[in-house]
C-alpha positions as CSV (number, residue, x, y, z in Angstrom):
1,X,-14.9,26.7,55.3
2,X,-16.4,24.4,57.9
3,X,-17.1,20.8,56.7
4,X,-19.0,17.9,58.0
5,X,-15.8,16.2,59.0
6,X,-15.0,15.3,62.7
7,X,-14.3,18.7,64.4
8,X,-11.1,19.4,66.2
9,X,-10.9,18.4,69.8
10,X,-12.4,21.4,71.5
11,X,-14.2,19.6,74.3
12,X,-11.4,19.9,76.9
13,X,-11.6,17.2,79.6
14,X,-9.2,19.1,81.8
15,X,-8.7,22.6,83.0
16,X,-10.6,25.1,85.0
17,X,-14.3,25.7,84.8
18,X,-13.6,28.8,82.8
19,X,-11.5,26.8,80.3
20,X,-14.2,24.2,80.0
21,X,-16.9,26.8,79.5
22,X,-14.8,28.4,76.8
23,X,-14.6,25.0,75.1
24,X,-18.4,24.7,75.4
25,X,-18.9,28.0,73.6
26,X,-16.5,27.0,70.9
27,X,-18.5,23.8,70.3
28,X,-21.8,25.7,70.3
29,X,-20.4,28.3,67.9
30,X,-19.3,25.5,65.5
31,X,-22.8,23.9,65.8
32,X,-24.6,27.2,65.1
33,X,-22.4,27.9,62.0
34,X,-23.4,24.5,60.6
35,X,-21.8,23.0,57.6
36,X,-20.5,26.3,56.3
37,X,-21.2,29.2,54.0
38,X,-21.1,27.2,50.8
39,X,-23.8,24.8,51.9
40,X,-25.9,27.8,53.1
41,X,-25.4,29.6,49.8
42,X,-26.5,26.5,47.9
43,X,-29.7,26.3,50.1
44,X,-30.4,30.0,49.4
45,X,-29.8,29.6,45.7
46,X,-32.7,27.2,45.6
47,X,-35.0,29.8,47.1
48,X,-34.9,28.0,50.4
49,X,-34.1,29.2,53.9
50,X,-32.0,27.3,56.5
51,X,-33.6,25.4,59.3
52,X,-32.8,28.1,61.9
53,X,-34.0,30.9,59.6
54,X,-37.3,29.1,59.2
55,X,-37.7,28.6,63.0
56,X,-36.9,32.3,63.4
57,X,-39.8,33.3,61.1
58,X,-42.2,30.8,62.7
59,X,-41.7,31.6,66.4
60,X,-41.8,34.9,68.3
61,X,-38.5,36.6,68.3
62,X,-36.1,35.3,70.9
63,X,-38.4,32.6,72.2
64,X,-36.7,29.5,70.8
65,X,-35.3,27.0,73.2
66,X,-33.3,24.3,71.5
67,X,-32.8,20.8,72.8
68,X,-30.1,18.2,72.0
69,X,-28.1,20.6,69.7
70,X,-25.0,18.6,70.4
71,X,-26.5,15.3,69.4
72,X,-24.4,13.3,66.9
73,X,-24.9,9.9,65.3
74,X,-23.0,6.8,66.3
75,X,-23.3,4.9,63.0
76,X,-20.2,3.4,61.3
77,X,-19.5,2.2,57.8
78,X,-19.7,3.9,54.4
79,X,-17.6,6.8,55.8
80,X,-20.2,7.9,58.4
81,X,-17.7,7.5,61.3
82,X,-15.7,10.4,59.8
83,X,-18.8,12.6,59.4
84,X,-20.5,13.3,62.7
85,X,-21.9,16.9,62.7
86,X,-23.7,18.2,65.6
87,X,-27.6,18.3,65.4
88,X,-27.4,15.3,63.0
89,X,-29.4,17.3,60.5
90,X,-32.5,18.3,62.5
91,X,-33.1,21.2,64.9
92,X,-35.6,20.6,67.7
93,X,-37.0,22.7,70.5
94,X,-39.9,24.9,71.6
95,X,-40.8,28.6,71.5
96,X,-43.9,30.7,71.3
97,X,-46.3,31.9,68.6
98,X,-48.4,34.9,69.7
99,X,-47.2,34.2,73.2
100,X,-48.4,30.5,73.3
101,X,-46.0,27.5,73.5
102,X,-45.4,25.6,70.2
103,X,-42.9,22.7,69.7
104,X,-41.0,22.5,66.5
105,X,-38.5,20.4,64.6
106,X,-36.8,21.5,61.4
107,X,-34.8,19.4,59.0
108,X,-31.4,20.9,58.0
109,X,-31.0,20.0,54.3
110,X,-27.3,21.2,54.5
111,X,-26.5,18.2,56.7
112,X,-26.8,14.8,55.1
113,X,-29.6,16.3,52.9
114,X,-31.8,16.4,56.0
115,X,-32.0,12.6,55.9
116,X,-33.2,10.6,58.9
117,X,-31.0,8.3,60.8
118,X,-31.2,6.8,64.3
119,X,-30.0,9.9,66.2
120,X,-32.0,12.2,64.0
121,X,-35.2,10.2,64.6
122,X,-34.6,10.0,68.4
123,X,-34.5,13.8,68.5
124,X,-37.8,14.0,66.7
125,X,-39.3,11.3,69.0
126,X,-38.3,13.3,72.0
127,X,-39.8,16.6,70.9
128,X,-43.0,14.9,69.9
129,X,-43.2,13.2,73.3
130,X,-42.7,16.6,74.9
131,X,-45.4,18.2,72.8
132,X,-47.9,15.5,73.7
133,X,-47.0,15.7,77.4
134,X,-47.1,19.5,77.5
135,X,-50.3,19.7,75.5
136,X,-49.0,22.1,72.9
137,X,-49.0,22.2,69.1
138,X,-46.3,20.5,67.1
139,X,-45.0,22.0,63.8
140,X,-42.6,20.1,61.6
141,X,-40.6,22.0,59.0
142,X,-39.8,19.3,56.5
143,X,-36.9,19.5,54.1
144,X,-35.3,16.0,54.0
145,X,-34.1,13.4,51.6
146,X,-35.9,10.5,53.4
147,X,-34.3,7.6,55.2
148,X,-30.5,7.7,55.6
149,X,-29.6,4.8,53.4
150,X,-26.2,4.2,55.1
151,X,-28.0,3.4,58.4
152,X,-30.3,0.8,56.9
153,X,-33.2,-0.6,59.0
154,X,-32.6,1.7,62.0
155,X,-33.6,4.6,59.8
156,X,-36.8,2.9,58.8
157,X,-37.6,2.1,62.5
158,X,-37.1,5.8,63.2
159,X,-39.9,6.6,60.8
160,X,-42.1,4.0,62.5
161,X,-41.6,5.8,65.8
162,X,-42.7,9.1,64.2
163,X,-45.8,7.6,62.7
164,X,-46.8,6.0,65.9
165,X,-46.5,9.3,67.7
166,X,-48.4,11.1,65.0
167,X,-51.3,8.7,65.6
168,X,-51.0,9.1,69.4
169,X,-51.1,12.9,69.1
170,X,-54.0,12.9,66.6
171,X,-57.0,14.7,68.1
172,X,-54.9,15.5,71.2
173,X,-52.6,18.4,70.0
174,X,-52.7,20.2,66.7
175,X,-50.1,18.8,64.3
176,X,-48.9,21.0,61.4
177,X,-46.6,19.8,58.6
178,X,-44.8,22.5,56.5
179,X,-43.3,21.0,53.4
180,X,-40.2,23.1,52.4
181,X,-38.3,20.7,50.3
182,X,-38.5,17.1,49.0
183,X,-40.5,14.4,50.8
184,X,-40.4,11.0,49.2
185,X,-41.2,7.4,50.1
186,X,-42.4,6.5,53.5
187,X,-41.5,9.9,54.8
188,X,-44.6,11.3,53.2
189,X,-46.8,9.4,55.6
190,X,-46.0,11.5,58.6
191,X,-47.4,14.7,57.0
192,X,-50.4,12.7,55.8
193,X,-51.1,11.7,59.5
194,X,-51.1,15.4,60.7
195,X,-53.9,17.9,60.8
196,X,-52.7,20.4,58.2
197,X,-50.1,20.3,55.4
198,X,-48.6,23.4,53.9
199,X,-46.5,23.4,50.7
200,X,-44.4,25.9,48.8
201,X,-44.5,26.0,45.0
202,X,-41.5,24.9,43.1
203,X,-39.4,23.9,46.2
204,X,-41.5,21.2,47.9
205,X,-42.7,17.9,46.5
206,X,-44.3,14.8,48.0
207,X,-44.6,11.4,46.4
208,X,-44.2,7.7,47.4
209,X,-42.3,6.9,44.2
210,X,-40.4,9.4,42.2
211,X,-40.6,10.3,38.5
212,X,-37.8,7.8,37.5
213,X,-39.6,4.9,39.2
214,X,-42.9,5.9,37.7
215,X,-41.4,6.0,34.2
216,X,-39.7,2.7,34.7
217,X,-42.8,0.9,35.9
218,X,-45.6,2.6,33.9
219,X,-43.8,4.3,31.1
220,X,-45.3,7.7,32.1
221,X,-42.9,10.7,31.9
222,X,-43.5,13.4,34.4
223,X,-41.4,15.9,36.5
224,X,-41.2,16.2,40.2
225,X,-43.6,19.1,40.4
226,X,-46.1,17.5,38.0
227,X,-46.0,14.3,40.1
228,X,-46.1,15.8,43.6
229,X,-45.8,19.5,43.6
230,X,-47.7,22.0,45.7
231,X,-50.4,22.8,43.2
232,X,-51.0,19.1,42.5
233,X,-51.5,18.2,46.1
234,X,-53.5,21.4,46.8
235,X,-55.9,21.0,43.9
236,X,-55.9,17.4,42.6
237,X,-55.0,14.9,45.4
238,X,-56.1,16.9,48.4
239,X,-53.0,16.0,50.3
240,X,-52.0,19.6,50.9
241,X,-54.4,22.1,52.6
242,X,-52.4,25.2,51.6
243,X,-50.0,26.2,48.8
244,X,-47.8,29.3,48.8
245,X,-45.3,31.0,46.5
246,X,-42.6,31.6,49.1
247,X,-41.5,30.4,52.5
248,X,-42.1,33.6,54.4
249,X,-45.7,33.9,53.3
250,X,-46.2,30.2,54.2
251,X,-44.8,30.5,57.7
252,X,-46.8,33.7,58.4
253,X,-50.0,31.8,57.5
254,X,-48.9,28.9,59.9
255,X,-48.7,31.5,62.6
256,X,-52.2,32.8,61.7
257,X,-53.6,29.2,61.8
258,X,-52.1,28.6,65.2
259,X,-53.9,31.7,66.5
260,X,-57.2,30.0,65.7
261,X,-56.4,26.7,67.3
262,X,-56.5,25.6,70.9
263,X,-53.3,24.3,72.5
264,X,-54.9,20.8,72.9
265,X,-58.1,18.9,73.1
266,X,-58.8,20.0,76.7
267,X,-58.9,23.7,75.9
268,X,-61.3,26.0,74.0
269,X,-59.9,27.9,71.0
270,X,-58.5,31.3,72.0
271,X,-61.1,34.1,72.4
272,X,-60.2,37.4,70.9
273,X,-62.3,40.5,71.7
274,X,-63.6,42.1,68.5
275,X,-64.8,45.5,67.5
276,X,-67.3,44.0,65.2
277,X,-70.7,44.0,67.0
278,X,-72.4,40.7,67.4
279,X,-75.7,42.2,66.3
280,X,-74.4,43.9,63.2
281,X,-77.1,43.8,60.5
282,X,-76.2,41.7,57.4
283,X,-78.6,43.4,55.0
284,X,-76.3,42.8,52.1
285,X,-77.2,39.1,52.2
286,X,-80.7,39.9,51.0
287,X,-79.3,41.0,47.7
288,X,-76.2,38.8,47.6
289,X,-78.1,35.5,47.5
290,X,-80.6,35.2,44.6
291,X,-84.0,33.8,45.5
292,X,-83.9,31.8,42.2
293,X,-82.3,28.5,43.3
294,X,-80.8,28.0,39.8
295,X,-78.7,31.1,39.9
296,X,-75.1,30.7,41.3
297,X,-73.4,33.0,43.8
298,X,-70.2,33.0,45.8
299,X,-70.7,31.6,49.3
300,X,-67.4,33.2,50.3
301,X,-69.2,36.5,50.2
302,X,-71.9,35.2,52.6
303,X,-69.3,33.9,55.0
304,X,-67.5,37.3,54.9
305,X,-70.8,39.0,55.9
306,X,-71.3,36.8,58.9
307,X,-67.9,36.5,60.5
308,X,-65.9,39.1,62.4
309,X,-64.5,41.8,60.1
310,X,-65.0,39.5,57.1
311,X,-61.9,37.5,57.9
312,X,-61.6,33.8,57.5
313,X,-59.0,31.1,56.7
314,X,-60.2,28.8,54.0
315,X,-59.0,25.2,54.3
316,X,-58.4,23.2,51.0
317,X,-59.3,26.3,49.0
318,X,-58.3,24.7,45.7
319,X,-59.6,21.1,46.2
320,X,-63.3,20.0,46.1
321,X,-64.4,23.6,45.6
322,X,-68.1,22.7,45.6
323,X,-67.9,22.7,49.4
324,X,-66.1,25.4,51.5
325,X,-64.4,24.8,54.9
326,X,-63.0,27.7,56.9
327,X,-61.9,28.8,60.3
328,X,-63.1,32.2,61.4
329,X,-64.4,34.1,64.5
330,X,-68.0,35.2,65.3
331,X,-68.2,37.7,68.2
332,X,-64.6,36.7,69.1
333,X,-65.2,33.0,69.2
334,X,-63.5,30.7,66.8
335,X,-65.9,28.7,64.6
336,X,-65.5,26.1,61.8
337,X,-67.7,26.9,58.8
338,X,-68.8,24.2,56.4
339,X,-70.7,25.6,53.5
340,X,-72.1,24.6,50.1
341,X,-70.6,26.5,47.2
342,X,-73.2,27.2,44.5
343,X,-70.6,28.7,42.3
344,X,-69.0,25.3,41.8
345,X,-71.0,22.3,40.5
346,X,-74.1,24.1,42.0
347,X,-72.9,23.2,45.4
348,X,-73.6,19.5,44.9
349,X,-71.9,16.9,47.1
350,X,-69.5,14.4,45.5
351,X,-66.8,12.1,46.7
352,X,-64.0,14.7,47.2
353,X,-66.4,17.2,48.8
354,X,-67.7,14.6,51.3
355,X,-64.1,13.7,52.3
356,X,-63.0,17.3,52.6
357,X,-65.9,18.3,54.8
358,X,-65.8,15.1,56.9
359,X,-62.2,15.5,57.9
360,X,-62.8,19.2,58.7
361,X,-65.8,18.4,60.9
362,X,-63.7,15.8,62.7
363,X,-60.9,18.3,63.2
364,X,-63.3,20.9,64.7
365,X,-64.9,18.4,67.0
366,X,-61.5,17.1,68.2
367,X,-60.4,20.6,69.1
368,X,-63.6,22.0,70.6
369,X,-64.4,24.3,67.7
370,X,-68.1,25.0,67.2
371,X,-69.5,24.3,63.8
372,X,-71.7,26.5,61.6
373,X,-73.1,24.8,58.5
374,X,-74.4,27.0,55.6
375,X,-76.6,24.9,53.4
376,X,-77.6,25.4,49.7
377,X,-77.3,21.9,48.3
378,X,-79.2,20.2,45.5
379,X,-78.1,16.7,46.4
380,X,-75.3,14.2,45.7
381,X,-73.7,14.2,42.3
382,X,-75.2,11.5,40.1
383,X,-73.2,9.4,37.7
384,X,-71.6,6.0,37.1
385,X,-68.2,7.3,38.1
386,X,-69.4,8.6,41.5
387,X,-71.3,5.4,42.3
388,X,-68.5,3.1,41.2
389,X,-66.1,5.4,43.1
390,X,-68.0,4.8,46.3
391,X,-70.0,7.9,46.8
392,X,-72.2,6.0,49.3
393,X,-69.1,5.1,51.4
394,X,-67.5,8.6,51.1
395,X,-70.8,10.4,51.7
396,X,-71.2,8.3,54.8
397,X,-67.9,9.7,56.1
398,X,-69.5,13.2,56.3
399,X,-72.6,11.8,57.9
400,X,-70.6,9.9,60.5
401,X,-68.5,12.9,61.3
402,X,-71.5,15.1,62.0
403,X,-73.3,12.4,64.0
404,X,-70.3,11.8,66.1
405,X,-69.6,15.6,66.8
406,X,-70.3,16.8,70.3
407,X,-69.3,20.5,69.8
408,X,-72.0,23.2,69.4
409,X,-73.6,22.9,66.0
410,X,-75.7,25.5,64.2
411,X,-77.2,24.9,60.7
412,X,-78.5,27.6,58.4
413,X,-80.4,26.7,55.2
414,X,-80.2,29.6,52.7
415,X,-82.0,28.2,49.7
416,X,-82.4,24.5,48.6
417,X,-81.7,21.5,50.7
418,X,-82.7,18.3,48.9
419,X,-82.6,14.6,49.6
420,X,-79.9,12.8,51.5
421,X,-77.6,15.9,51.1
422,X,-80.0,17.8,53.3
423,X,-79.7,15.2,56.0
424,X,-75.9,14.9,55.7
425,X,-75.3,18.7,56.0
426,X,-75.9,18.7,59.7
427,X,-79.7,18.6,59.8
428,X,-81.6,18.5,63.1
429,X,-82.2,14.8,62.7
430,X,-78.5,14.0,62.9
431,X,-77.9,16.3,65.9
432,X,-77.6,20.0,65.0
433,X,-78.4,21.9,68.2
434,X,-80.1,24.8,66.3
435,X,-81.3,25.0,62.8
436,X,-82.4,28.2,61.1
437,X,-83.6,28.9,57.6
438,X,-84.2,31.9,55.4
439,X,-87.6,32.6,53.8
440,X,-86.1,31.4,50.5
441,X,-85.5,27.9,51.8
442,X,-86.8,24.8,50.1
443,X,-86.4,21.5,52.0
444,X,-87.6,18.4,50.2
445,X,-86.7,15.0,49.0
446,X,-86.0,16.4,45.6
447,X,-86.9,19.4,43.4
448,X,-90.5,20.0,42.7
449,X,-90.3,19.2,39.0
450,X,-88.6,15.9,39.6
451,X,-91.0,15.0,42.4
452,X,-94.0,15.7,40.2
453,X,-92.6,13.4,37.6
454,X,-92.3,10.6,40.1
455,X,-95.5,11.1,42.1
456,X,-97.8,12.0,39.1
457,X,-96.1,10.0,36.4
458,X,-99.2,8.1,35.2
459,X,-101.4,11.1,35.3
460,X,-99.0,13.2,33.3
461,X,-98.4,10.4,30.8
462,X,-102.1,9.9,30.1
463,X,-103.2,13.5,30.1
464,X,-104.4,15.2,27.0
465,X,-102.0,18.1,27.7
466,X,-99.0,16.5,29.7
467,X,-97.1,19.8,29.9
468,X,-100.0,21.6,31.5
469,X,-100.6,18.8,34.0
470,X,-96.9,18.6,34.8
471,X,-96.7,22.3,35.5
472,X,-99.9,22.2,37.6
473,X,-98.7,19.3,39.7
474,X,-95.2,20.9,40.1
475,X,-96.9,24.0,41.6
476,X,-99.0,21.9,43.8
477,X,-96.0,20.0,45.2
478,X,-94.2,23.3,45.8
479,X,-97.2,24.8,47.6
480,X,-97.8,21.8,49.7
481,X,-94.4,20.5,50.7
482,X,-91.7,23.0,49.7
483,X,-92.9,26.3,51.1
484,X,-90.4,28.0,53.5
485,X,-92.4,27.1,56.7
486,X,-93.1,23.4,56.1
487,X,-90.0,22.3,58.1
488,X,-90.5,24.9,60.8
489,X,-94.1,23.8,61.3
490,X,-92.8,20.3,62.0
491,X,-90.0,21.4,64.3
492,X,-87.2,20.5,61.9
493,X,-86.2,24.1,61.7
494,X,-86.1,26.2,64.9
495,X,-86.9,29.5,63.1
496,X,-87.2,31.2,59.8
497,X,-85.2,34.3,60.0
498,X,-84.6,37.6,58.1
499,X,-81.3,37.3,56.2
500,X,-80.4,40.7,57.7
501,X,-80.4,39.1,61.2
502,X,-78.1,36.2,60.2
503,X,-75.0,37.3,62.1
504,X,-76.8,38.2,65.3
505,X,-78.8,35.0,65.3
506,X,-75.7,32.8,64.8
507,X,-73.7,34.8,67.4
508,X,-76.5,34.4,70.0
509,X,-76.8,30.7,69.2
510,X,-73.0,30.1,69.7
511,X,-73.1,32.2,72.9
512,X,-75.8,30.1,74.5
513,X,-74.2,26.8,73.3
514,X,-70.7,27.6,74.5
515,X,-71.3,25.6,77.7
516,X,-72.8,22.6,75.9
517,X,-71.8,19.2,77.3
518,X,-72.4,16.0,75.5
519,X,-71.0,12.5,76.0
520,X,-70.7,9.7,73.5
521,X,-71.3,6.1,74.6
522,X,-68.4,4.4,76.3
523,X,-66.4,2.6,73.6
524,X,-62.8,2.0,72.5
525,X,-63.5,3.8,69.2
526,X,-66.1,3.8,66.5
527,X,-65.6,2.2,63.1
528,X,-66.2,5.0,60.6
529,X,-66.4,4.3,56.8
530,X,-63.1,4.6,55.1
C-alpha cells in the first residue's frame, strides 16, 4: 500500500536519457496512484468519487491536460516534512466540455483531507489566472477540509488569493462551484463569489461555523446536513443553485449548464440549430392560463410552450419559488427567462424573490444572454416582516439590475401587472426593448377593487347602499384604466398579441435585437443597493 510518506528516490540525477525517462514514468505512476487503495476505498465508501474520477465525468473523454502534477509542499514542522505527496491534494488543468475549453481544479480528499496549504493554493491561483487569460469557464470540484492548520497564516493567505481572483473573474468568465464534500469556514466564501453552486445531498455541506461551535455559542443542537446541507442551501438560504442525489447526475448537469453559457463576456452564448420551428403556434397557452386573475397556474408550463422543445434549466428551483429563473433556447438562441409564478404566493415579489431575480438578470447581462420576462404579478408582498427586512432595498436590487442591463430585453404581460412590481419586472419605462401583452392583461397601480376603495372612499362611505356603489365604481375603474388596450394606446406596450402567437413573436423580437448595441455611461462602477 502506498502512503503519504516521502517516496523512494526514483528521480535519478544521472544515467542516460532513457534511464531518466523511465524514472519520470515511475514518478508519474506513483502520482497517479495517489495515496493508495485504502484511501480510495474510504472515499468510495462515503459515496464519493476521487478527484480524477470526477474530472473524468466532467470533461470530454481523453481531453484533460494536467498541470503541476509533481508539485509538492515545502512546509516543515508538525511532521509535514516527512509527508510530501505529489499534487499536494489538488488536481488542476484544462480539458473540453462539448468540445469547448474548460479549466478545472479538484480537491483530492485522500491527501491531507483536501486541505489548502501554500503549494495547494498556488496551483489553484495559476489555473484561475490561466482561465481568466484564456477567456474560458472555470469549474472547481470542492472536497476539502479547509485551511491546512499546520501551515498557519500562509494557508489563509492562499484563500485570500483565490477570493481576489474570484472577484476579478466575476462577469468575465463563468465560474461554477461544485460542492462534493465538506466546505467550512472561510473556504465557503469562494463558492459564494462564483456564478453557480452545485451541491450533492448527504455528502456536501457548507457553513462558516460547524455544529459544535454553534452548540457551544448558542446552545442549538443541529447536525451538519441540517446546518449546511444541500437541501438547506438550495431551499432556505439560497446559497446553492442546484441540489442532486449523486455526483454523476450533478456533473452531467454541470456539463449541460456549460452548453448554455458563452466562454466569456466577449462572446455570445452558443447557438444550436433546432428542429422546433420559430413560428410554431402556442395554442395551448389560451387554455393553460386562466383569464381569472385569482386562479393559479404553473408558469413552468408556459415556459415549456415557448422555448425550444420545452427544455429549460431552472436556476434556484427550490428557493424563492414565487419567481422563476431559467436558461433555455428560443429558435436556437440562448435566453434567460424571468417569470412570475402564480402557483406560489400568487407570484408576488418579496425579499428572496427580488434577490434571486436580480442576481440572475445580472448574470445574463454579464454574459450576453438576452432576457425574456413573463409577468403576472400582483405587487410586492405586504407585511411588517418584509418592510423591516428591507423589501425596499432588496426590491431595488431587481430594479437596478434591469435598469443596468444592456442585453436584448423582451417583456410579456400575461395577466395582471400591478404597482411597483409592474415597473420592476422590466417594463418599458425601465428599458425593455419590446413589451407585449395578452388580451387578458391588466396593468394598473393596483387592483380595481382596491383602487375604487381609495379613489371613491368618501362616496362609498356616505352612500345609502355602499356595496352597490363600490361594485359600480370598481367596474368603472376597470373599464376606464384596466382594459387590455389602455397601455398599448399610450405606447407602454408595443402590441397586444394572440397567446397562440407568443413563441413566434418572442422569437422574431430576439432575432431583430440580436445585434443590439448599448453603452452605459463611463464610470468605474455603479453603487447598487446591497
